[in-house]
Each structure stands twice: as structure tokens, then as C-alpha cells.
C-alpha positions as CSV (number, residue, x, y, z in Angstrom):
1,M,-4.4,-41.2,1.6
2,A,-5.3,-37.7,0.2
3,K,-6.3,-37.5,-3.4
4,Q,-4.1,-35.9,-6.0
5,F,-5.0,-34.2,-9.3
6,M,-3.0,-36.0,-12.0
7,K,-2.9,-36.5,-15.7
8,G,-3.7,-40.0,-16.8
9,T,-0.3,-40.9,-18.2
10,E,1.6,-39.5,-15.2
11,A,-0.8,-41.3,-12.8
12,I,-0.1,-44.6,-14.6
13,A,3.6,-43.9,-14.2
14,E,3.3,-43.2,-10.5
15,A,1.2,-46.3,-10.0
16,A,3.9,-48.3,-11.7
17,V,6.6,-47.0,-9.4
18,R,4.4,-47.8,-6.4
19,G,3.7,-51.2,-7.9
20,G,7.5,-52.0,-7.8
21,C,8.7,-50.9,-11.2
22,R,12.4,-50.0,-11.1
23,F,13.3,-50.2,-14.8
24,F,11.6,-48.4,-17.7
25,A,12.6,-48.3,-21.3
26,G,10.7,-46.4,-23.9
27,Y,10.6,-44.3,-27.0
28,P,8.6,-41.1,-27.7
29,I,5.3,-41.3,-29.5
30,T,2.1,-39.3,-29.1
31,P,-0.1,-39.5,-27.0
32,Q,2.0,-41.3,-24.3
33,N,5.0,-39.1,-24.1
34,E,4.2,-37.7,-20.6
35,L,4.5,-41.2,-19.2
36,P,8.2,-41.8,-20.1
37,E,8.9,-38.1,-19.3
38,Y,7.5,-38.7,-15.8
39,M,9.5,-41.9,-15.4
40,S,12.7,-40.2,-16.4
41,R,12.4,-37.9,-13.3
42,R,10.7,-40.3,-10.9
43,L,12.7,-43.6,-11.2
44,P,16.1,-42.1,-10.1
45,E,14.3,-40.9,-7.0
46,V,13.5,-44.4,-5.9
47,G,16.8,-46.1,-7.1
48,G,15.4,-47.1,-10.4
49,V,16.7,-46.8,-14.0
50,F,15.2,-45.0,-16.9
51,V,16.4,-45.6,-20.5
52,Q,15.2,-43.9,-23.6
53,G,16.0,-46.5,-26.3
54,E,16.9,-45.7,-29.9
55,S,13.7,-47.4,-31.0
56,E,10.6,-49.2,-29.9
57,V,12.2,-52.5,-30.7
58,S,15.3,-51.9,-28.6
59,S,13.2,-50.6,-25.7
60,V,11.0,-53.7,-25.3
61,S,14.1,-55.9,-25.8
62,M,15.7,-54.2,-22.8
63,L,12.8,-55.5,-20.7
64,F,13.9,-59.0,-21.5
65,G,17.2,-58.4,-19.7
66,A,15.7,-56.5,-16.8
67,S,13.0,-59.0,-16.1
68,A,15.5,-62.0,-16.4
69,V,17.3,-60.7,-13.3
70,G,14.1,-60.2,-11.4
71,V,13.6,-56.5,-11.8
72,R,10.1,-55.3,-12.2
73,C,9.9,-53.4,-15.5
74,M,7.7,-51.6,-17.9
75,T,7.6,-50.0,-21.3
76,S,4.9,-47.9,-23.0
77,S,4.0,-46.8,-26.4
78,S,1.0,-46.0,-28.6
79,S,-0.6,-48.1,-31.4
80,P,2.0,-48.0,-34.3
81,G,4.7,-48.3,-31.7
82,M,3.1,-51.4,-30.3
83,S,3.3,-53.1,-33.7
84,L,7.1,-52.6,-33.5
85,K,7.2,-54.0,-30.0
86,S,5.1,-57.1,-30.7
87,E,8.1,-59.4,-31.5
88,G,9.6,-58.5,-28.1
89,V,6.3,-59.1,-26.3
90,S,6.2,-62.5,-27.9
91,A,9.7,-63.2,-26.6
92,L,8.8,-62.1,-23.1
93,A,5.8,-64.5,-23.2
94,A,8.0,-67.3,-24.5
95,G,10.7,-66.7,-21.8
96,Q,8.1,-66.6,-19.0
97,L,9.2,-63.1,-18.1
98,P,7.0,-60.7,-16.2
99,A,6.7,-57.2,-17.6
100,V,4.0,-54.5,-17.9
101,I,3.3,-52.9,-21.2
102,V,1.2,-49.8,-21.5
103,N,-0.5,-48.9,-24.8
104,V,-2.1,-45.4,-24.8
105,S,-4.0,-46.1,-28.0
106,R,-4.6,-43.8,-31.0
107,G,-6.1,-44.1,-34.4
108,G,-5.0,-46.3,-37.3
109,P,-4.2,-48.2,-39.4
110,G,-0.6,-47.1,-40.3
111,V,0.4,-43.9,-38.8
112,G,-3.3,-43.1,-38.5
113,S,-4.1,-40.2,-36.2
114,I,-2.8,-38.9,-32.9
115,Q,-6.3,-38.7,-31.4
116,A,-7.8,-41.2,-29.0
117,A,-9.2,-44.4,-30.5
118,Q,-9.9,-48.0,-29.7
119,M,-8.6,-49.5,-32.9
120,D,-6.0,-51.9,-31.4
121,Y,-8.6,-54.4,-30.0
122,F,-7.7,-57.2,-32.4
123,Q,-4.0,-56.7,-31.9
124,V,-4.0,-56.6,-28.1
125,T,-6.6,-59.4,-27.7
126,R,-5.5,-61.7,-30.5
127,A,-2.0,-61.2,-31.8
128,M,0.3,-59.1,-29.7
129,G,3.2,-60.9,-31.5
130,H,3.4,-64.3,-33.2
131,G,3.0,-67.7,-31.7
132,G,-0.5,-67.7,-30.3
133,H,0.4,-66.3,-26.9
134,R,-2.1,-64.1,-24.9
135,L,-1.9,-61.2,-22.5
136,I,-4.3,-60.1,-19.8
137,V,-5.4,-56.8,-21.2
138,Y,-6.8,-54.1,-18.8
139,A,-8.9,-51.3,-20.3
140,P,-9.5,-48.5,-17.7
141,S,-12.4,-46.0,-18.1
142,T,-11.1,-43.5,-15.5
143,V,-7.8,-42.2,-14.4
144,Q,-8.4,-43.8,-11.0
145,E,-9.1,-47.1,-12.7
146,A,-5.9,-46.7,-14.8
147,V,-4.0,-46.3,-11.5
148,D,-5.6,-49.3,-9.9
149,L,-5.2,-51.6,-12.9
150,T,-1.6,-50.6,-13.5
151,Y,-0.8,-51.4,-9.9
152,K,-2.7,-54.7,-10.2
153,A,-0.8,-55.6,-13.4
154,F,2.4,-55.6,-11.5
155,I,1.0,-58.0,-8.9
156,K,-0.4,-60.3,-11.6
157,V,2.8,-60.4,-13.8
158,D,4.6,-61.6,-10.6
159,E,1.9,-64.1,-9.9
160,Y,1.8,-65.6,-13.4
161,Q,5.3,-64.8,-14.6
162,A,4.0,-63.4,-17.9
163,P,3.8,-60.0,-19.7
164,M,0.5,-58.1,-19.4
165,L,-1.0,-55.0,-21.0
166,V,-2.7,-51.9,-19.7
167,C,-4.6,-50.3,-22.6
168,P,-6.1,-46.8,-21.9
169,D,-7.3,-44.9,-24.9
170,G,-5.6,-41.6,-25.6
171,S,-8.4,-39.6,-23.9
172,I,-7.8,-41.4,-20.5
173,G,-4.1,-40.7,-20.9
174,A,-4.6,-37.0,-21.6
175,M,-7.4,-36.2,-19.1
176,M,-6.8,-35.0,-15.5
177,E,-8.8,-36.4,-12.6
178,A,-8.4,-36.7,-8.8
179,V,-6.8,-40.0,-7.9
180,E,-5.9,-41.9,-4.7
181,L,-2.5,-43.5,-5.1
182,P,-1.7,-46.9,-3.6
183,E,1.0,-47.7,-1.1
184,F,4.5,-48.8,-2.2
185,R,5.0,-52.5,-2.8
186,D,8.3,-54.3,-2.1
187,A,10.5,-53.9,-5.1
188,T,13.0,-56.6,-4.1
189,P,14.0,-58.5,-7.3
190,K,11.9,-61.6,-7.8
191,K,13.3,-65.1,-8.2
192,L,12.1,-66.7,-11.4
193,T,11.5,-70.4,-12.3
194,T,11.1,-71.4,-16.0
195,Y,10.0,-74.4,-18.1
196,A,13.4,-74.3,-19.8
197,S,15.1,-74.9,-16.5
198,Q,12.8,-77.8,-15.7
199,C,13.6,-79.4,-19.0
200,I,17.4,-78.8,-19.1
201,N,18.8,-78.1,-15.6
202,P,16.5,-77.5,-12.6
203,D,19.4,-76.2,-10.6
204,K,20.0,-73.2,-12.9
205,L,17.8,-70.4,-14.2
206,I,17.6,-71.0,-17.9
207,I,15.6,-68.5,-20.0
208,S,15.0,-69.6,-23.5
209,T,12.5,-68.8,-26.2
210,F,13.6,-71.8,-28.3
211,H,12.7,-75.4,-27.6
212,Y,15.1,-78.1,-28.8
213,T,12.7,-81.0,-29.2
214,P,9.1,-81.3,-30.4
215,E,8.2,-82.7,-26.9
216,H,9.6,-79.7,-25.2
217,S,7.9,-77.3,-27.6
218,E,4.5,-79.0,-27.3
219,G,4.9,-79.3,-23.5
220,F,5.5,-75.5,-23.2
221,N,2.5,-74.7,-25.4
222,R,0.3,-76.9,-23.3
223,L,1.6,-75.0,-20.2
224,L,0.5,-71.7,-21.8
225,E,-2.8,-73.2,-22.8
226,E,-3.5,-74.2,-19.2
227,L,-2.4,-70.7,-18.0
228,Y,-4.8,-68.9,-20.4
229,E,-7.7,-71.2,-19.4
230,G,-7.0,-70.3,-15.8
231,W,-7.2,-66.6,-16.7
232,R,-10.5,-67.2,-18.4
233,K,-11.8,-68.7,-15.1
234,N,-10.2,-66.4,-12.6
235,E,-9.1,-63.1,-14.1
236,V,-12.2,-61.7,-15.9
237,M,-13.0,-58.2,-14.7
238,V,-16.3,-56.5,-15.8
239,E,-18.8,-53.9,-14.7
240,E,-22.4,-55.1,-15.0
241,Y,-24.9,-52.3,-14.5
242,E,-28.7,-52.9,-14.4
243,I,-28.6,-56.0,-16.7
244,E,-30.8,-58.3,-14.7
245,D,-34.1,-57.1,-16.2
246,A,-32.6,-55.2,-19.2
247,E,-34.6,-55.1,-22.5
248,V,-31.7,-53.2,-24.2
249,V,-28.0,-53.4,-23.4
250,V,-25.0,-51.5,-24.4
251,C,-21.5,-53.1,-24.4
252,A,-18.6,-50.6,-24.3
253,Y,-15.2,-50.2,-22.7
254,G,-12.8,-47.5,-21.7
255,I,-13.9,-43.9,-22.1
256,V,-17.0,-45.1,-24.2
257,G,-18.1,-47.1,-21.2
258,R,-18.4,-43.9,-19.1
259,V,-20.5,-42.3,-21.9
260,A,-22.7,-45.4,-22.2
261,K,-23.4,-45.6,-18.5
262,D,-24.7,-42.0,-18.5
263,A,-27.1,-42.9,-21.3
264,V,-28.3,-46.0,-19.4
265,K,-29.0,-43.9,-16.3
266,Q,-31.1,-41.4,-18.4
267,L,-33.1,-44.2,-20.0
268,R,-33.7,-45.9,-16.6
269,A,-35.0,-42.5,-15.3
270,E,-37.5,-42.6,-18.2
271,G,-38.7,-46.1,-17.4
272,I,-36.8,-47.8,-20.2
273,R,-35.0,-50.9,-18.9
274,A,-31.5,-50.3,-20.2
275,G,-28.3,-52.0,-19.0
276,L,-24.5,-51.8,-19.5
277,I,-21.8,-54.5,-19.8
278,R,-18.4,-52.8,-19.6
279,P,-15.4,-55.2,-20.1
280,I,-12.5,-54.2,-17.9
281,T,-10.4,-57.0,-19.1
282,L,-10.5,-57.2,-22.9
283,F,-8.8,-60.6,-22.5
284,P,-10.1,-62.6,-20.9
285,F,-13.4,-61.4,-22.2
286,C,-16.5,-61.3,-20.0
287,M,-18.4,-64.2,-21.7
288,A,-20.3,-65.1,-18.5
289,S,-21.9,-61.6,-18.3
290,F,-23.9,-62.3,-21.5
291,E,-25.3,-65.5,-19.9
292,K,-27.0,-63.4,-17.3
293,L,-29.2,-61.6,-19.9
294,N,-32.9,-62.6,-20.3
295,Y,-32.9,-63.3,-24.1
296,E,-36.6,-63.9,-24.1
297,K,-37.2,-60.2,-23.2
298,L,-34.0,-58.7,-24.7
299,K,-34.7,-56.5,-27.7
300,G,-31.1,-56.0,-28.7
301,I,-27.5,-55.2,-27.8
302,L,-25.6,-52.1,-28.9
303,V,-21.8,-52.4,-29.2
304,A,-20.2,-49.0,-29.0
305,E,-16.5,-48.5,-29.7
306,L,-14.1,-46.0,-31.1
307,S,-13.1,-48.2,-34.1
308,I,-14.1,-48.3,-37.7
309,P,-14.6,-51.1,-38.6
310,A,-16.0,-52.5,-35.4
311,Q,-13.8,-55.0,-33.6
312,M,-15.1,-55.9,-30.1
313,I,-18.5,-56.8,-31.7
314,E,-16.9,-60.1,-32.8
315,D,-16.4,-61.1,-29.2
316,V,-20.0,-60.1,-28.4
317,E,-21.2,-62.3,-31.3
318,L,-19.3,-65.2,-29.8
319,A,-20.7,-64.5,-26.3
320,T,-24.4,-64.2,-27.5
321,K,-24.3,-67.2,-29.9
322,G,-26.9,-65.7,-32.2
323,R,-29.4,-65.2,-29.4
324,A,-29.7,-61.4,-29.7
325,K,-29.9,-58.7,-32.3
326,L,-26.7,-56.8,-32.4
327,E,-26.1,-53.2,-33.6
328,S,-22.9,-51.3,-33.9
329,L,-22.1,-47.7,-33.0
330,T,-18.7,-46.6,-34.2
331,H,-16.5,-43.5,-34.6
332,S,-12.8,-43.1,-35.2
333,G,-10.1,-40.5,-36.2
334,G,-10.7,-38.5,-33.0
335,K,-14.5,-38.2,-33.4
336,F,-16.1,-39.3,-30.1
337,I,-19.2,-41.3,-29.3
338,I,-21.4,-39.0,-27.1
339,T,-24.1,-39.8,-24.6
340,E,-26.9,-38.6,-26.9
341,E,-25.9,-41.1,-29.6
342,V,-26.0,-44.0,-27.2
343,Y,-29.3,-42.8,-25.7
344,D,-30.9,-42.4,-29.1
345,R,-29.8,-45.8,-30.4
346,L,-30.9,-47.7,-27.2
347,K,-34.2,-45.8,-27.1
348,A,-34.9,-46.7,-30.8
349,M,-34.0,-50.3,-30.1
350,A,-36.4,-50.4,-27.1
351,E,-39.2,-49.0,-29.2
352,G,-38.5,-51.4,-32.1
353,K,-37.4,-48.7,-34.5
354,E,-34.6,-48.9,-37.0
355,A,-31.4,-47.0,-36.2
356,K,-31.0,-43.8,-38.1
């Protein structure tokens, strides 16, 4: 299929339509507004429904109803809006309802800034709502990858009957790149099966976020525990670049991953053995990638992210188990990490110098 030149948010929307999305509910917030705007035009063309809700809360709640009758559905927002949606996301997880949520992330905390940032890491990987539930979280570094991961998300929510998150930072949402769009998937409503039905009446579809006995409640949480362990084994996505013999490694995701890869290539050209670990799923995290490093020769790992304070570095600490020196490179509020910064920090690390 011929490539098209598309804006990130609009490419994500088109990928969702092709992935089977036929219901979208959302509410305006910068920098994701072009996504619902595109859906408002596009969904009626394929027999779908677009609703602009009166709030973020009502929008995510509408997904509960759409998903319950088997319709593939999506909502989108940006950082502070995601906080408002988190109760609904927890309800979707509890109801075993498939839905795709897109967070075009911006700065925080509070209203923060409208510029691109990666300050939602803790929220999306740890607590996207109460109750200890988890989401597969996809973090694209290009518009093409945003298309591919959105399309994949619709496949995976069907497979696991759970909500999942696509989390491009605002720069990916705003930039325009050439993309190749996927083919249309079958959008026929999907038949659901739930734990509540098994416990109460297997002959009927029962969707409930409340469990009437301690046994039912614990049984459901054990089911989720098993599901998430399966994700850790089978759903990790990561780019590993030149890490086999690396003496210095940078770990970065999203737009920063692109910047970091350029720095690694420059250092390799100069004979410095640099490598890159780029998480594509923020959860499940790429723990196994850090087991491939040669810690006897490794001089350090630089964790680069658009967040002050640093957040992903805590997962890197868990993965490395104290075996490597870790350094942090951070910006926020719309100030970007550039190739030269990553290059300088990795080179200083390779030469045993202190970071400036």
C-alpha cells in the first residue's frame, strides 16, 4: 500500500478505524484534539459512532456500554484528562471489557504545560485507576510505530478482553511523517465471556465490577494476576541496539529513543561501544534486555526521559539490581533532550568522567 503523509494524532485515529474501532467518545484537550476531530468525520463514513461527551469522565464511561455489547471502542485524552478517566479505566478492567485508550502526553503535574512530555510514566504503568489493575502500555517513537501499535492494541484487547493504552508523547502526536496504513480488520461485534458469568450464571453475559463474596473477589484478582504474569512473559516489546558488547548504554523511550539512537550511532562511528535499550511497552517492562548486558565491562547506563523528577529510572534500577552505575538525563516543560546531550553524557561515561 502506498504511503501517506499524516499527522500523528490523525494517523492514530485512522489506524484505530482500520483496527475495527466503531465507537469513539472523547473530550477536547491539547495536544490530542486532532484525534477526536478526525474521528468525528471518519467514523460515520464506516458506519461508526462518534460522541463528544460533556467531560472526560462521561466519555470513558460510554466505553463501558459500547464494549459490553461487543463494539470495538476507543477514547483519547492528554495527561490531566487521563487522571479524570482513571476511575473508568479501572471499571473497564474490572468488567473485563476491551477498550483502547490513547494518552497524548503533556507536562505536569496539575494543568502543567501543553508541550510534549513523558511525565505520566508512573500513572500509566502503576496506577491508571485504583485496585491494582495493569494495562499493556505502548510507547511509539515514530508516527509509523504509533499506527502499528494502535492497530496491534485493538488485536490485543480482543485477545485478552482488557483495556490497553497507547501513549505517544505530544511531539509524536503533532509531527507529520510518511506512514503505511494497515488493512481493515473485521469490525463485527465480539462476543464476550466474563468471570462474573462463570460465578453467577454461565448461560448469560453478566458484567459486574462488584464481587459478592470474598471467594469471588479473590478468585477474580488471582485471574488478573495470572493475566499480567502472562503479559510479562509474552507481550514485552523492546528495541535493543548494539548492546551485546556495549560499555555504555542509554535507555530511552518515545521521541527520546530516536534522539538516543542517533547519539549511539555517532559514538559507534568514533569507536566507543555504545548501545540503546528502547522500551516499546512501558508495561510489561523489558527486564530481560538488561540481563543481556555484560556488567563486567559496562561502565554505566544513562536513563533519558522528558520528566523531572525521573520516573522510568526506577524500573531500570529494578532491572539492573545494583549491578550498574545509573545516571539520569531529564528535561520537562517543553524543553527537549537533544542528540548532543546524550552523546556528551555517554562519551563522558565511557571516558570515566563526571557528568557536567
